[in-house]
C-alpha positions as a Markdown table, in Angstrom:
| # | Residue | x | y | z |
|---|---|---|---|---|
| 1 | Met | 61.5 | 98.9 | -59.7 |
| 2 | Asn | 59.8 | 95.7 | -61.1 |
| 3 | Pro | 56.6 | 94.4 | -59.6 |
| 4 | Val | 56.2 | 92.7 | -56.2 |
| 5 | Pro | 55.0 | 89.2 | -57.6 |
| 6 | Val | 51.3 | 88.7 | -56.3 |
| 7 | Arg | 49.3 | 85.8 | -55.9 |
| 8 | Pro | 47.2 | 83.4 | -54.5 |
| 9 | Ala | 48.2 | 81.7 | -50.8 |
| 10 | Glu | 49.0 | 77.7 | -50.8 |
| 11 | Ala | 49.6 | 76.2 | -47.8 |
| 12 | Arg | 52.6 | 76.0 | -47.8 |
| 13 | Asp | 52.4 | 80.1 | -46.9 |
| 14 | Leu | 50.8 | 79.6 | -43.5 |
| 15 | Pro | 53.0 | 79.4 | -41.3 |
| 16 | Ala | 54.2 | 82.6 | -42.8 |
| 17 | Val | 51.2 | 84.7 | -43.0 |
| 18 | Ala | 50.3 | 83.7 | -39.6 |
| 19 | Arg | 53.5 | 85.3 | -38.0 |
| 20 | Met | 52.1 | 88.1 | -40.0 |
| 21 | Arg | 48.7 | 88.9 | -38.6 |
| 22 | Ser | 50.4 | 87.9 | -35.2 |
| 23 | Ile | 52.0 | 91.2 | -35.4 |
| 24 | Leu | 49.3 | 93.0 | -37.9 |
| 25 | Trp | 46.8 | 91.9 | -34.6 |
| 26 | Pro | 48.7 | 90.6 | -32.1 |
| 27 | Asp | 45.9 | 90.4 | -29.0 |
| 28 | Gly | 45.4 | 87.0 | -31.2 |
| 29 | Ser | 48.2 | 84.2 | -31.1 |
| 30 | Tyr | 49.7 | 82.4 | -33.8 |
| 31 | Glu | 48.3 | 79.9 | -33.0 |
| 32 | Glu | 44.8 | 81.5 | -33.5 |
| 33 | His | 46.4 | 83.7 | -36.7 |
| 34 | Leu | 47.3 | 80.1 | -38.9 |
| 35 | Ser | 43.8 | 78.3 | -36.9 |
| 36 | Glu | 42.1 | 81.5 | -38.8 |
| 37 | Ala | 44.3 | 80.7 | -42.2 |
| 38 | Lys | 43.2 | 77.3 | -42.2 |
| 39 | Gln | 40.7 | 77.8 | -42.5 |
| 40 | Thr | 40.3 | 80.8 | -44.9 |
| 41 | Leu | 42.6 | 79.1 | -47.7 |
| 42 | Ala | 40.5 | 75.1 | -46.8 |
| 43 | Thr | 36.8 | 77.1 | -47.6 |
| 44 | Gly | 37.6 | 80.4 | -48.8 |
| 45 | Met | 34.9 | 82.4 | -47.1 |
| 46 | Asn | 35.1 | 84.4 | -44.1 |
| 47 | Gly | 31.8 | 83.5 | -41.7 |
| 48 | Ile | 29.1 | 81.9 | -45.0 |
| 49 | Leu | 30.5 | 85.1 | -47.2 |
| 50 | Pro | 33.7 | 84.5 | -50.0 |
| 51 | Met | 37.2 | 85.7 | -48.8 |
| 52 | Val | 40.4 | 85.7 | -50.2 |
| 53 | Thr | 44.5 | 85.8 | -48.9 |
| 54 | Leu | 46.7 | 86.8 | -51.6 |
| 55 | Val | 50.6 | 87.0 | -50.3 |
| 56 | Ala | 53.6 | 89.5 | -52.0 |
| 57 | Glu | 57.0 | 87.2 | -52.6 |
| 58 | Asp | 60.4 | 88.7 | -52.4 |
| 59 | Glu | 63.6 | 88.4 | -55.0 |
| 60 | Thr | 63.9 | 84.6 | -53.0 |
| 61 | Gly | 60.7 | 83.7 | -53.2 |
| 62 | Ser | 59.9 | 85.1 | -48.9 |
| 63 | Leu | 56.7 | 86.0 | -47.8 |
| 64 | Val | 56.3 | 90.0 | -47.9 |
| 65 | Gly | 52.9 | 90.8 | -47.7 |
| 66 | Phe | 49.9 | 89.6 | -48.0 |
| 67 | Leu | 46.5 | 91.1 | -47.9 |
| 68 | Asp | 42.7 | 89.6 | -47.2 |
| 69 | Val | 40.3 | 90.7 | -49.2 |
| 70 | Gly | 36.6 | 89.8 | -49.0 |
| 71 | Leu | 32.7 | 89.9 | -49.5 |
| 72 | Arg | 30.6 | 91.9 | -47.2 |
| 73 | Ser | 27.5 | 92.5 | -46.3 |
| 74 | His | 28.1 | 95.9 | -46.2 |
| 75 | Ala | 30.3 | 98.7 | -45.1 |
| 76 | Asp | 29.6 | 102.3 | -43.4 |
| 77 | Gly | 29.1 | 104.2 | -46.3 |
| 78 | Cys | 27.9 | 101.4 | -48.7 |
| 79 | Asp | 24.8 | 100.9 | -50.9 |
| 80 | Glu | 22.8 | 98.3 | -48.1 |
| 81 | Arg | 21.5 | 96.0 | -50.3 |
| 82 | Gln | 24.1 | 94.2 | -52.1 |
| 83 | Pro | 27.6 | 93.4 | -50.8 |
| 84 | Val | 31.3 | 94.8 | -50.9 |
| 85 | Gly | 34.7 | 93.6 | -51.1 |
| 86 | Phe | 36.7 | 94.6 | -48.0 |
| 87 | Val | 40.0 | 94.5 | -47.6 |
| 88 | Glu | 40.7 | 93.3 | -44.4 |
| 89 | Gly | 43.9 | 92.7 | -43.3 |
| 90 | Trp | 46.8 | 94.7 | -45.4 |
| 91 | Phe | 50.5 | 93.6 | -43.9 |
| 92 | Val | 54.1 | 94.2 | -46.1 |
| 93 | Asp | 56.8 | 94.1 | -43.2 |
| 94 | Pro | 58.7 | 97.1 | -42.3 |
| 95 | Arg | 61.6 | 95.6 | -43.8 |
| 96 | Val | 60.1 | 96.3 | -47.1 |
| 97 | Arg | 58.0 | 99.5 | -46.5 |
| 98 | Gln | 58.1 | 101.7 | -48.9 |
| 99 | Arg | 58.6 | 99.2 | -52.6 |
| 100 | Gly | 55.9 | 99.0 | -53.9 |
| 101 | Val | 55.2 | 96.6 | -51.7 |
| 102 | Gly | 51.7 | 97.9 | -50.9 |
| 103 | Arg | 50.2 | 98.9 | -54.2 |
| 104 | Val | 48.5 | 95.7 | -55.3 |
| 105 | Asp | 46.1 | 96.9 | -56.1 |
| 106 | Ala | 45.6 | 96.5 | -60.3 |
| 107 | Gly | 46.9 | 92.9 | -58.9 |
| 108 | Cys | 44.1 | 91.8 | -57.0 |
| 109 | Gly | 40.8 | 92.3 | -60.1 |
| 110 | Arg | 43.2 | 90.6 | -62.4 |
| 111 | Val | 43.6 | 87.5 | -58.6 |
| 112 | Gly | 41.2 | 88.4 | -57.6 |
| 113 | Gln | 39.0 | 86.8 | -60.9 |
| 114 | Lys | 41.0 | 83.9 | -60.7 |
| 115 | Ser | 40.5 | 82.8 | -57.7 |
| 116 | Gly | 36.0 | 83.2 | -58.6 |
| 117 | Met | 36.4 | 86.7 | -56.2 |
| 118 | Gln | 35.3 | 88.7 | -59.2 |
| 119 | Arg | 32.2 | 86.7 | -60.4 |
| 120 | Asp | 31.3 | 87.2 | -56.4 |
| 121 | Gly | 31.5 | 91.7 | -57.1 |
| 122 | Ile | 35.1 | 92.0 | -56.1 |
| 123 | Arg | 36.1 | 93.1 | -59.2 |
| 124 | His | 38.7 | 95.9 | -58.1 |
| 125 | Leu | 40.7 | 96.9 | -54.9 |
| 126 | Asp | 41.4 | 100.6 | -55.9 |
């Protein structure tokens, strides 16, 4: 199976990202998710810490998944003295599940490095 292309989200992706976020987190409205996605894209931040949204495309260029990854000041079981990489949201369209779309760990480090996340502490997702 060919790897699914994974890249940082762009402005043109935001409606699809908001739609997928609405499925993952149905308590929030589409408009709320769209606003949050726009804010993340514009600032590269989630509050005061860095965050990036990565998207997965199928062979037609349609988005079939997203991954929100960023830094948190701490997480259970981690060293409380330093920030930790954290997956905030992970969604794969049900129509393409079980096809390797969610296997983005190898690409995340490369995308994170390109987006500047690596210098802030995100090295890879395992």
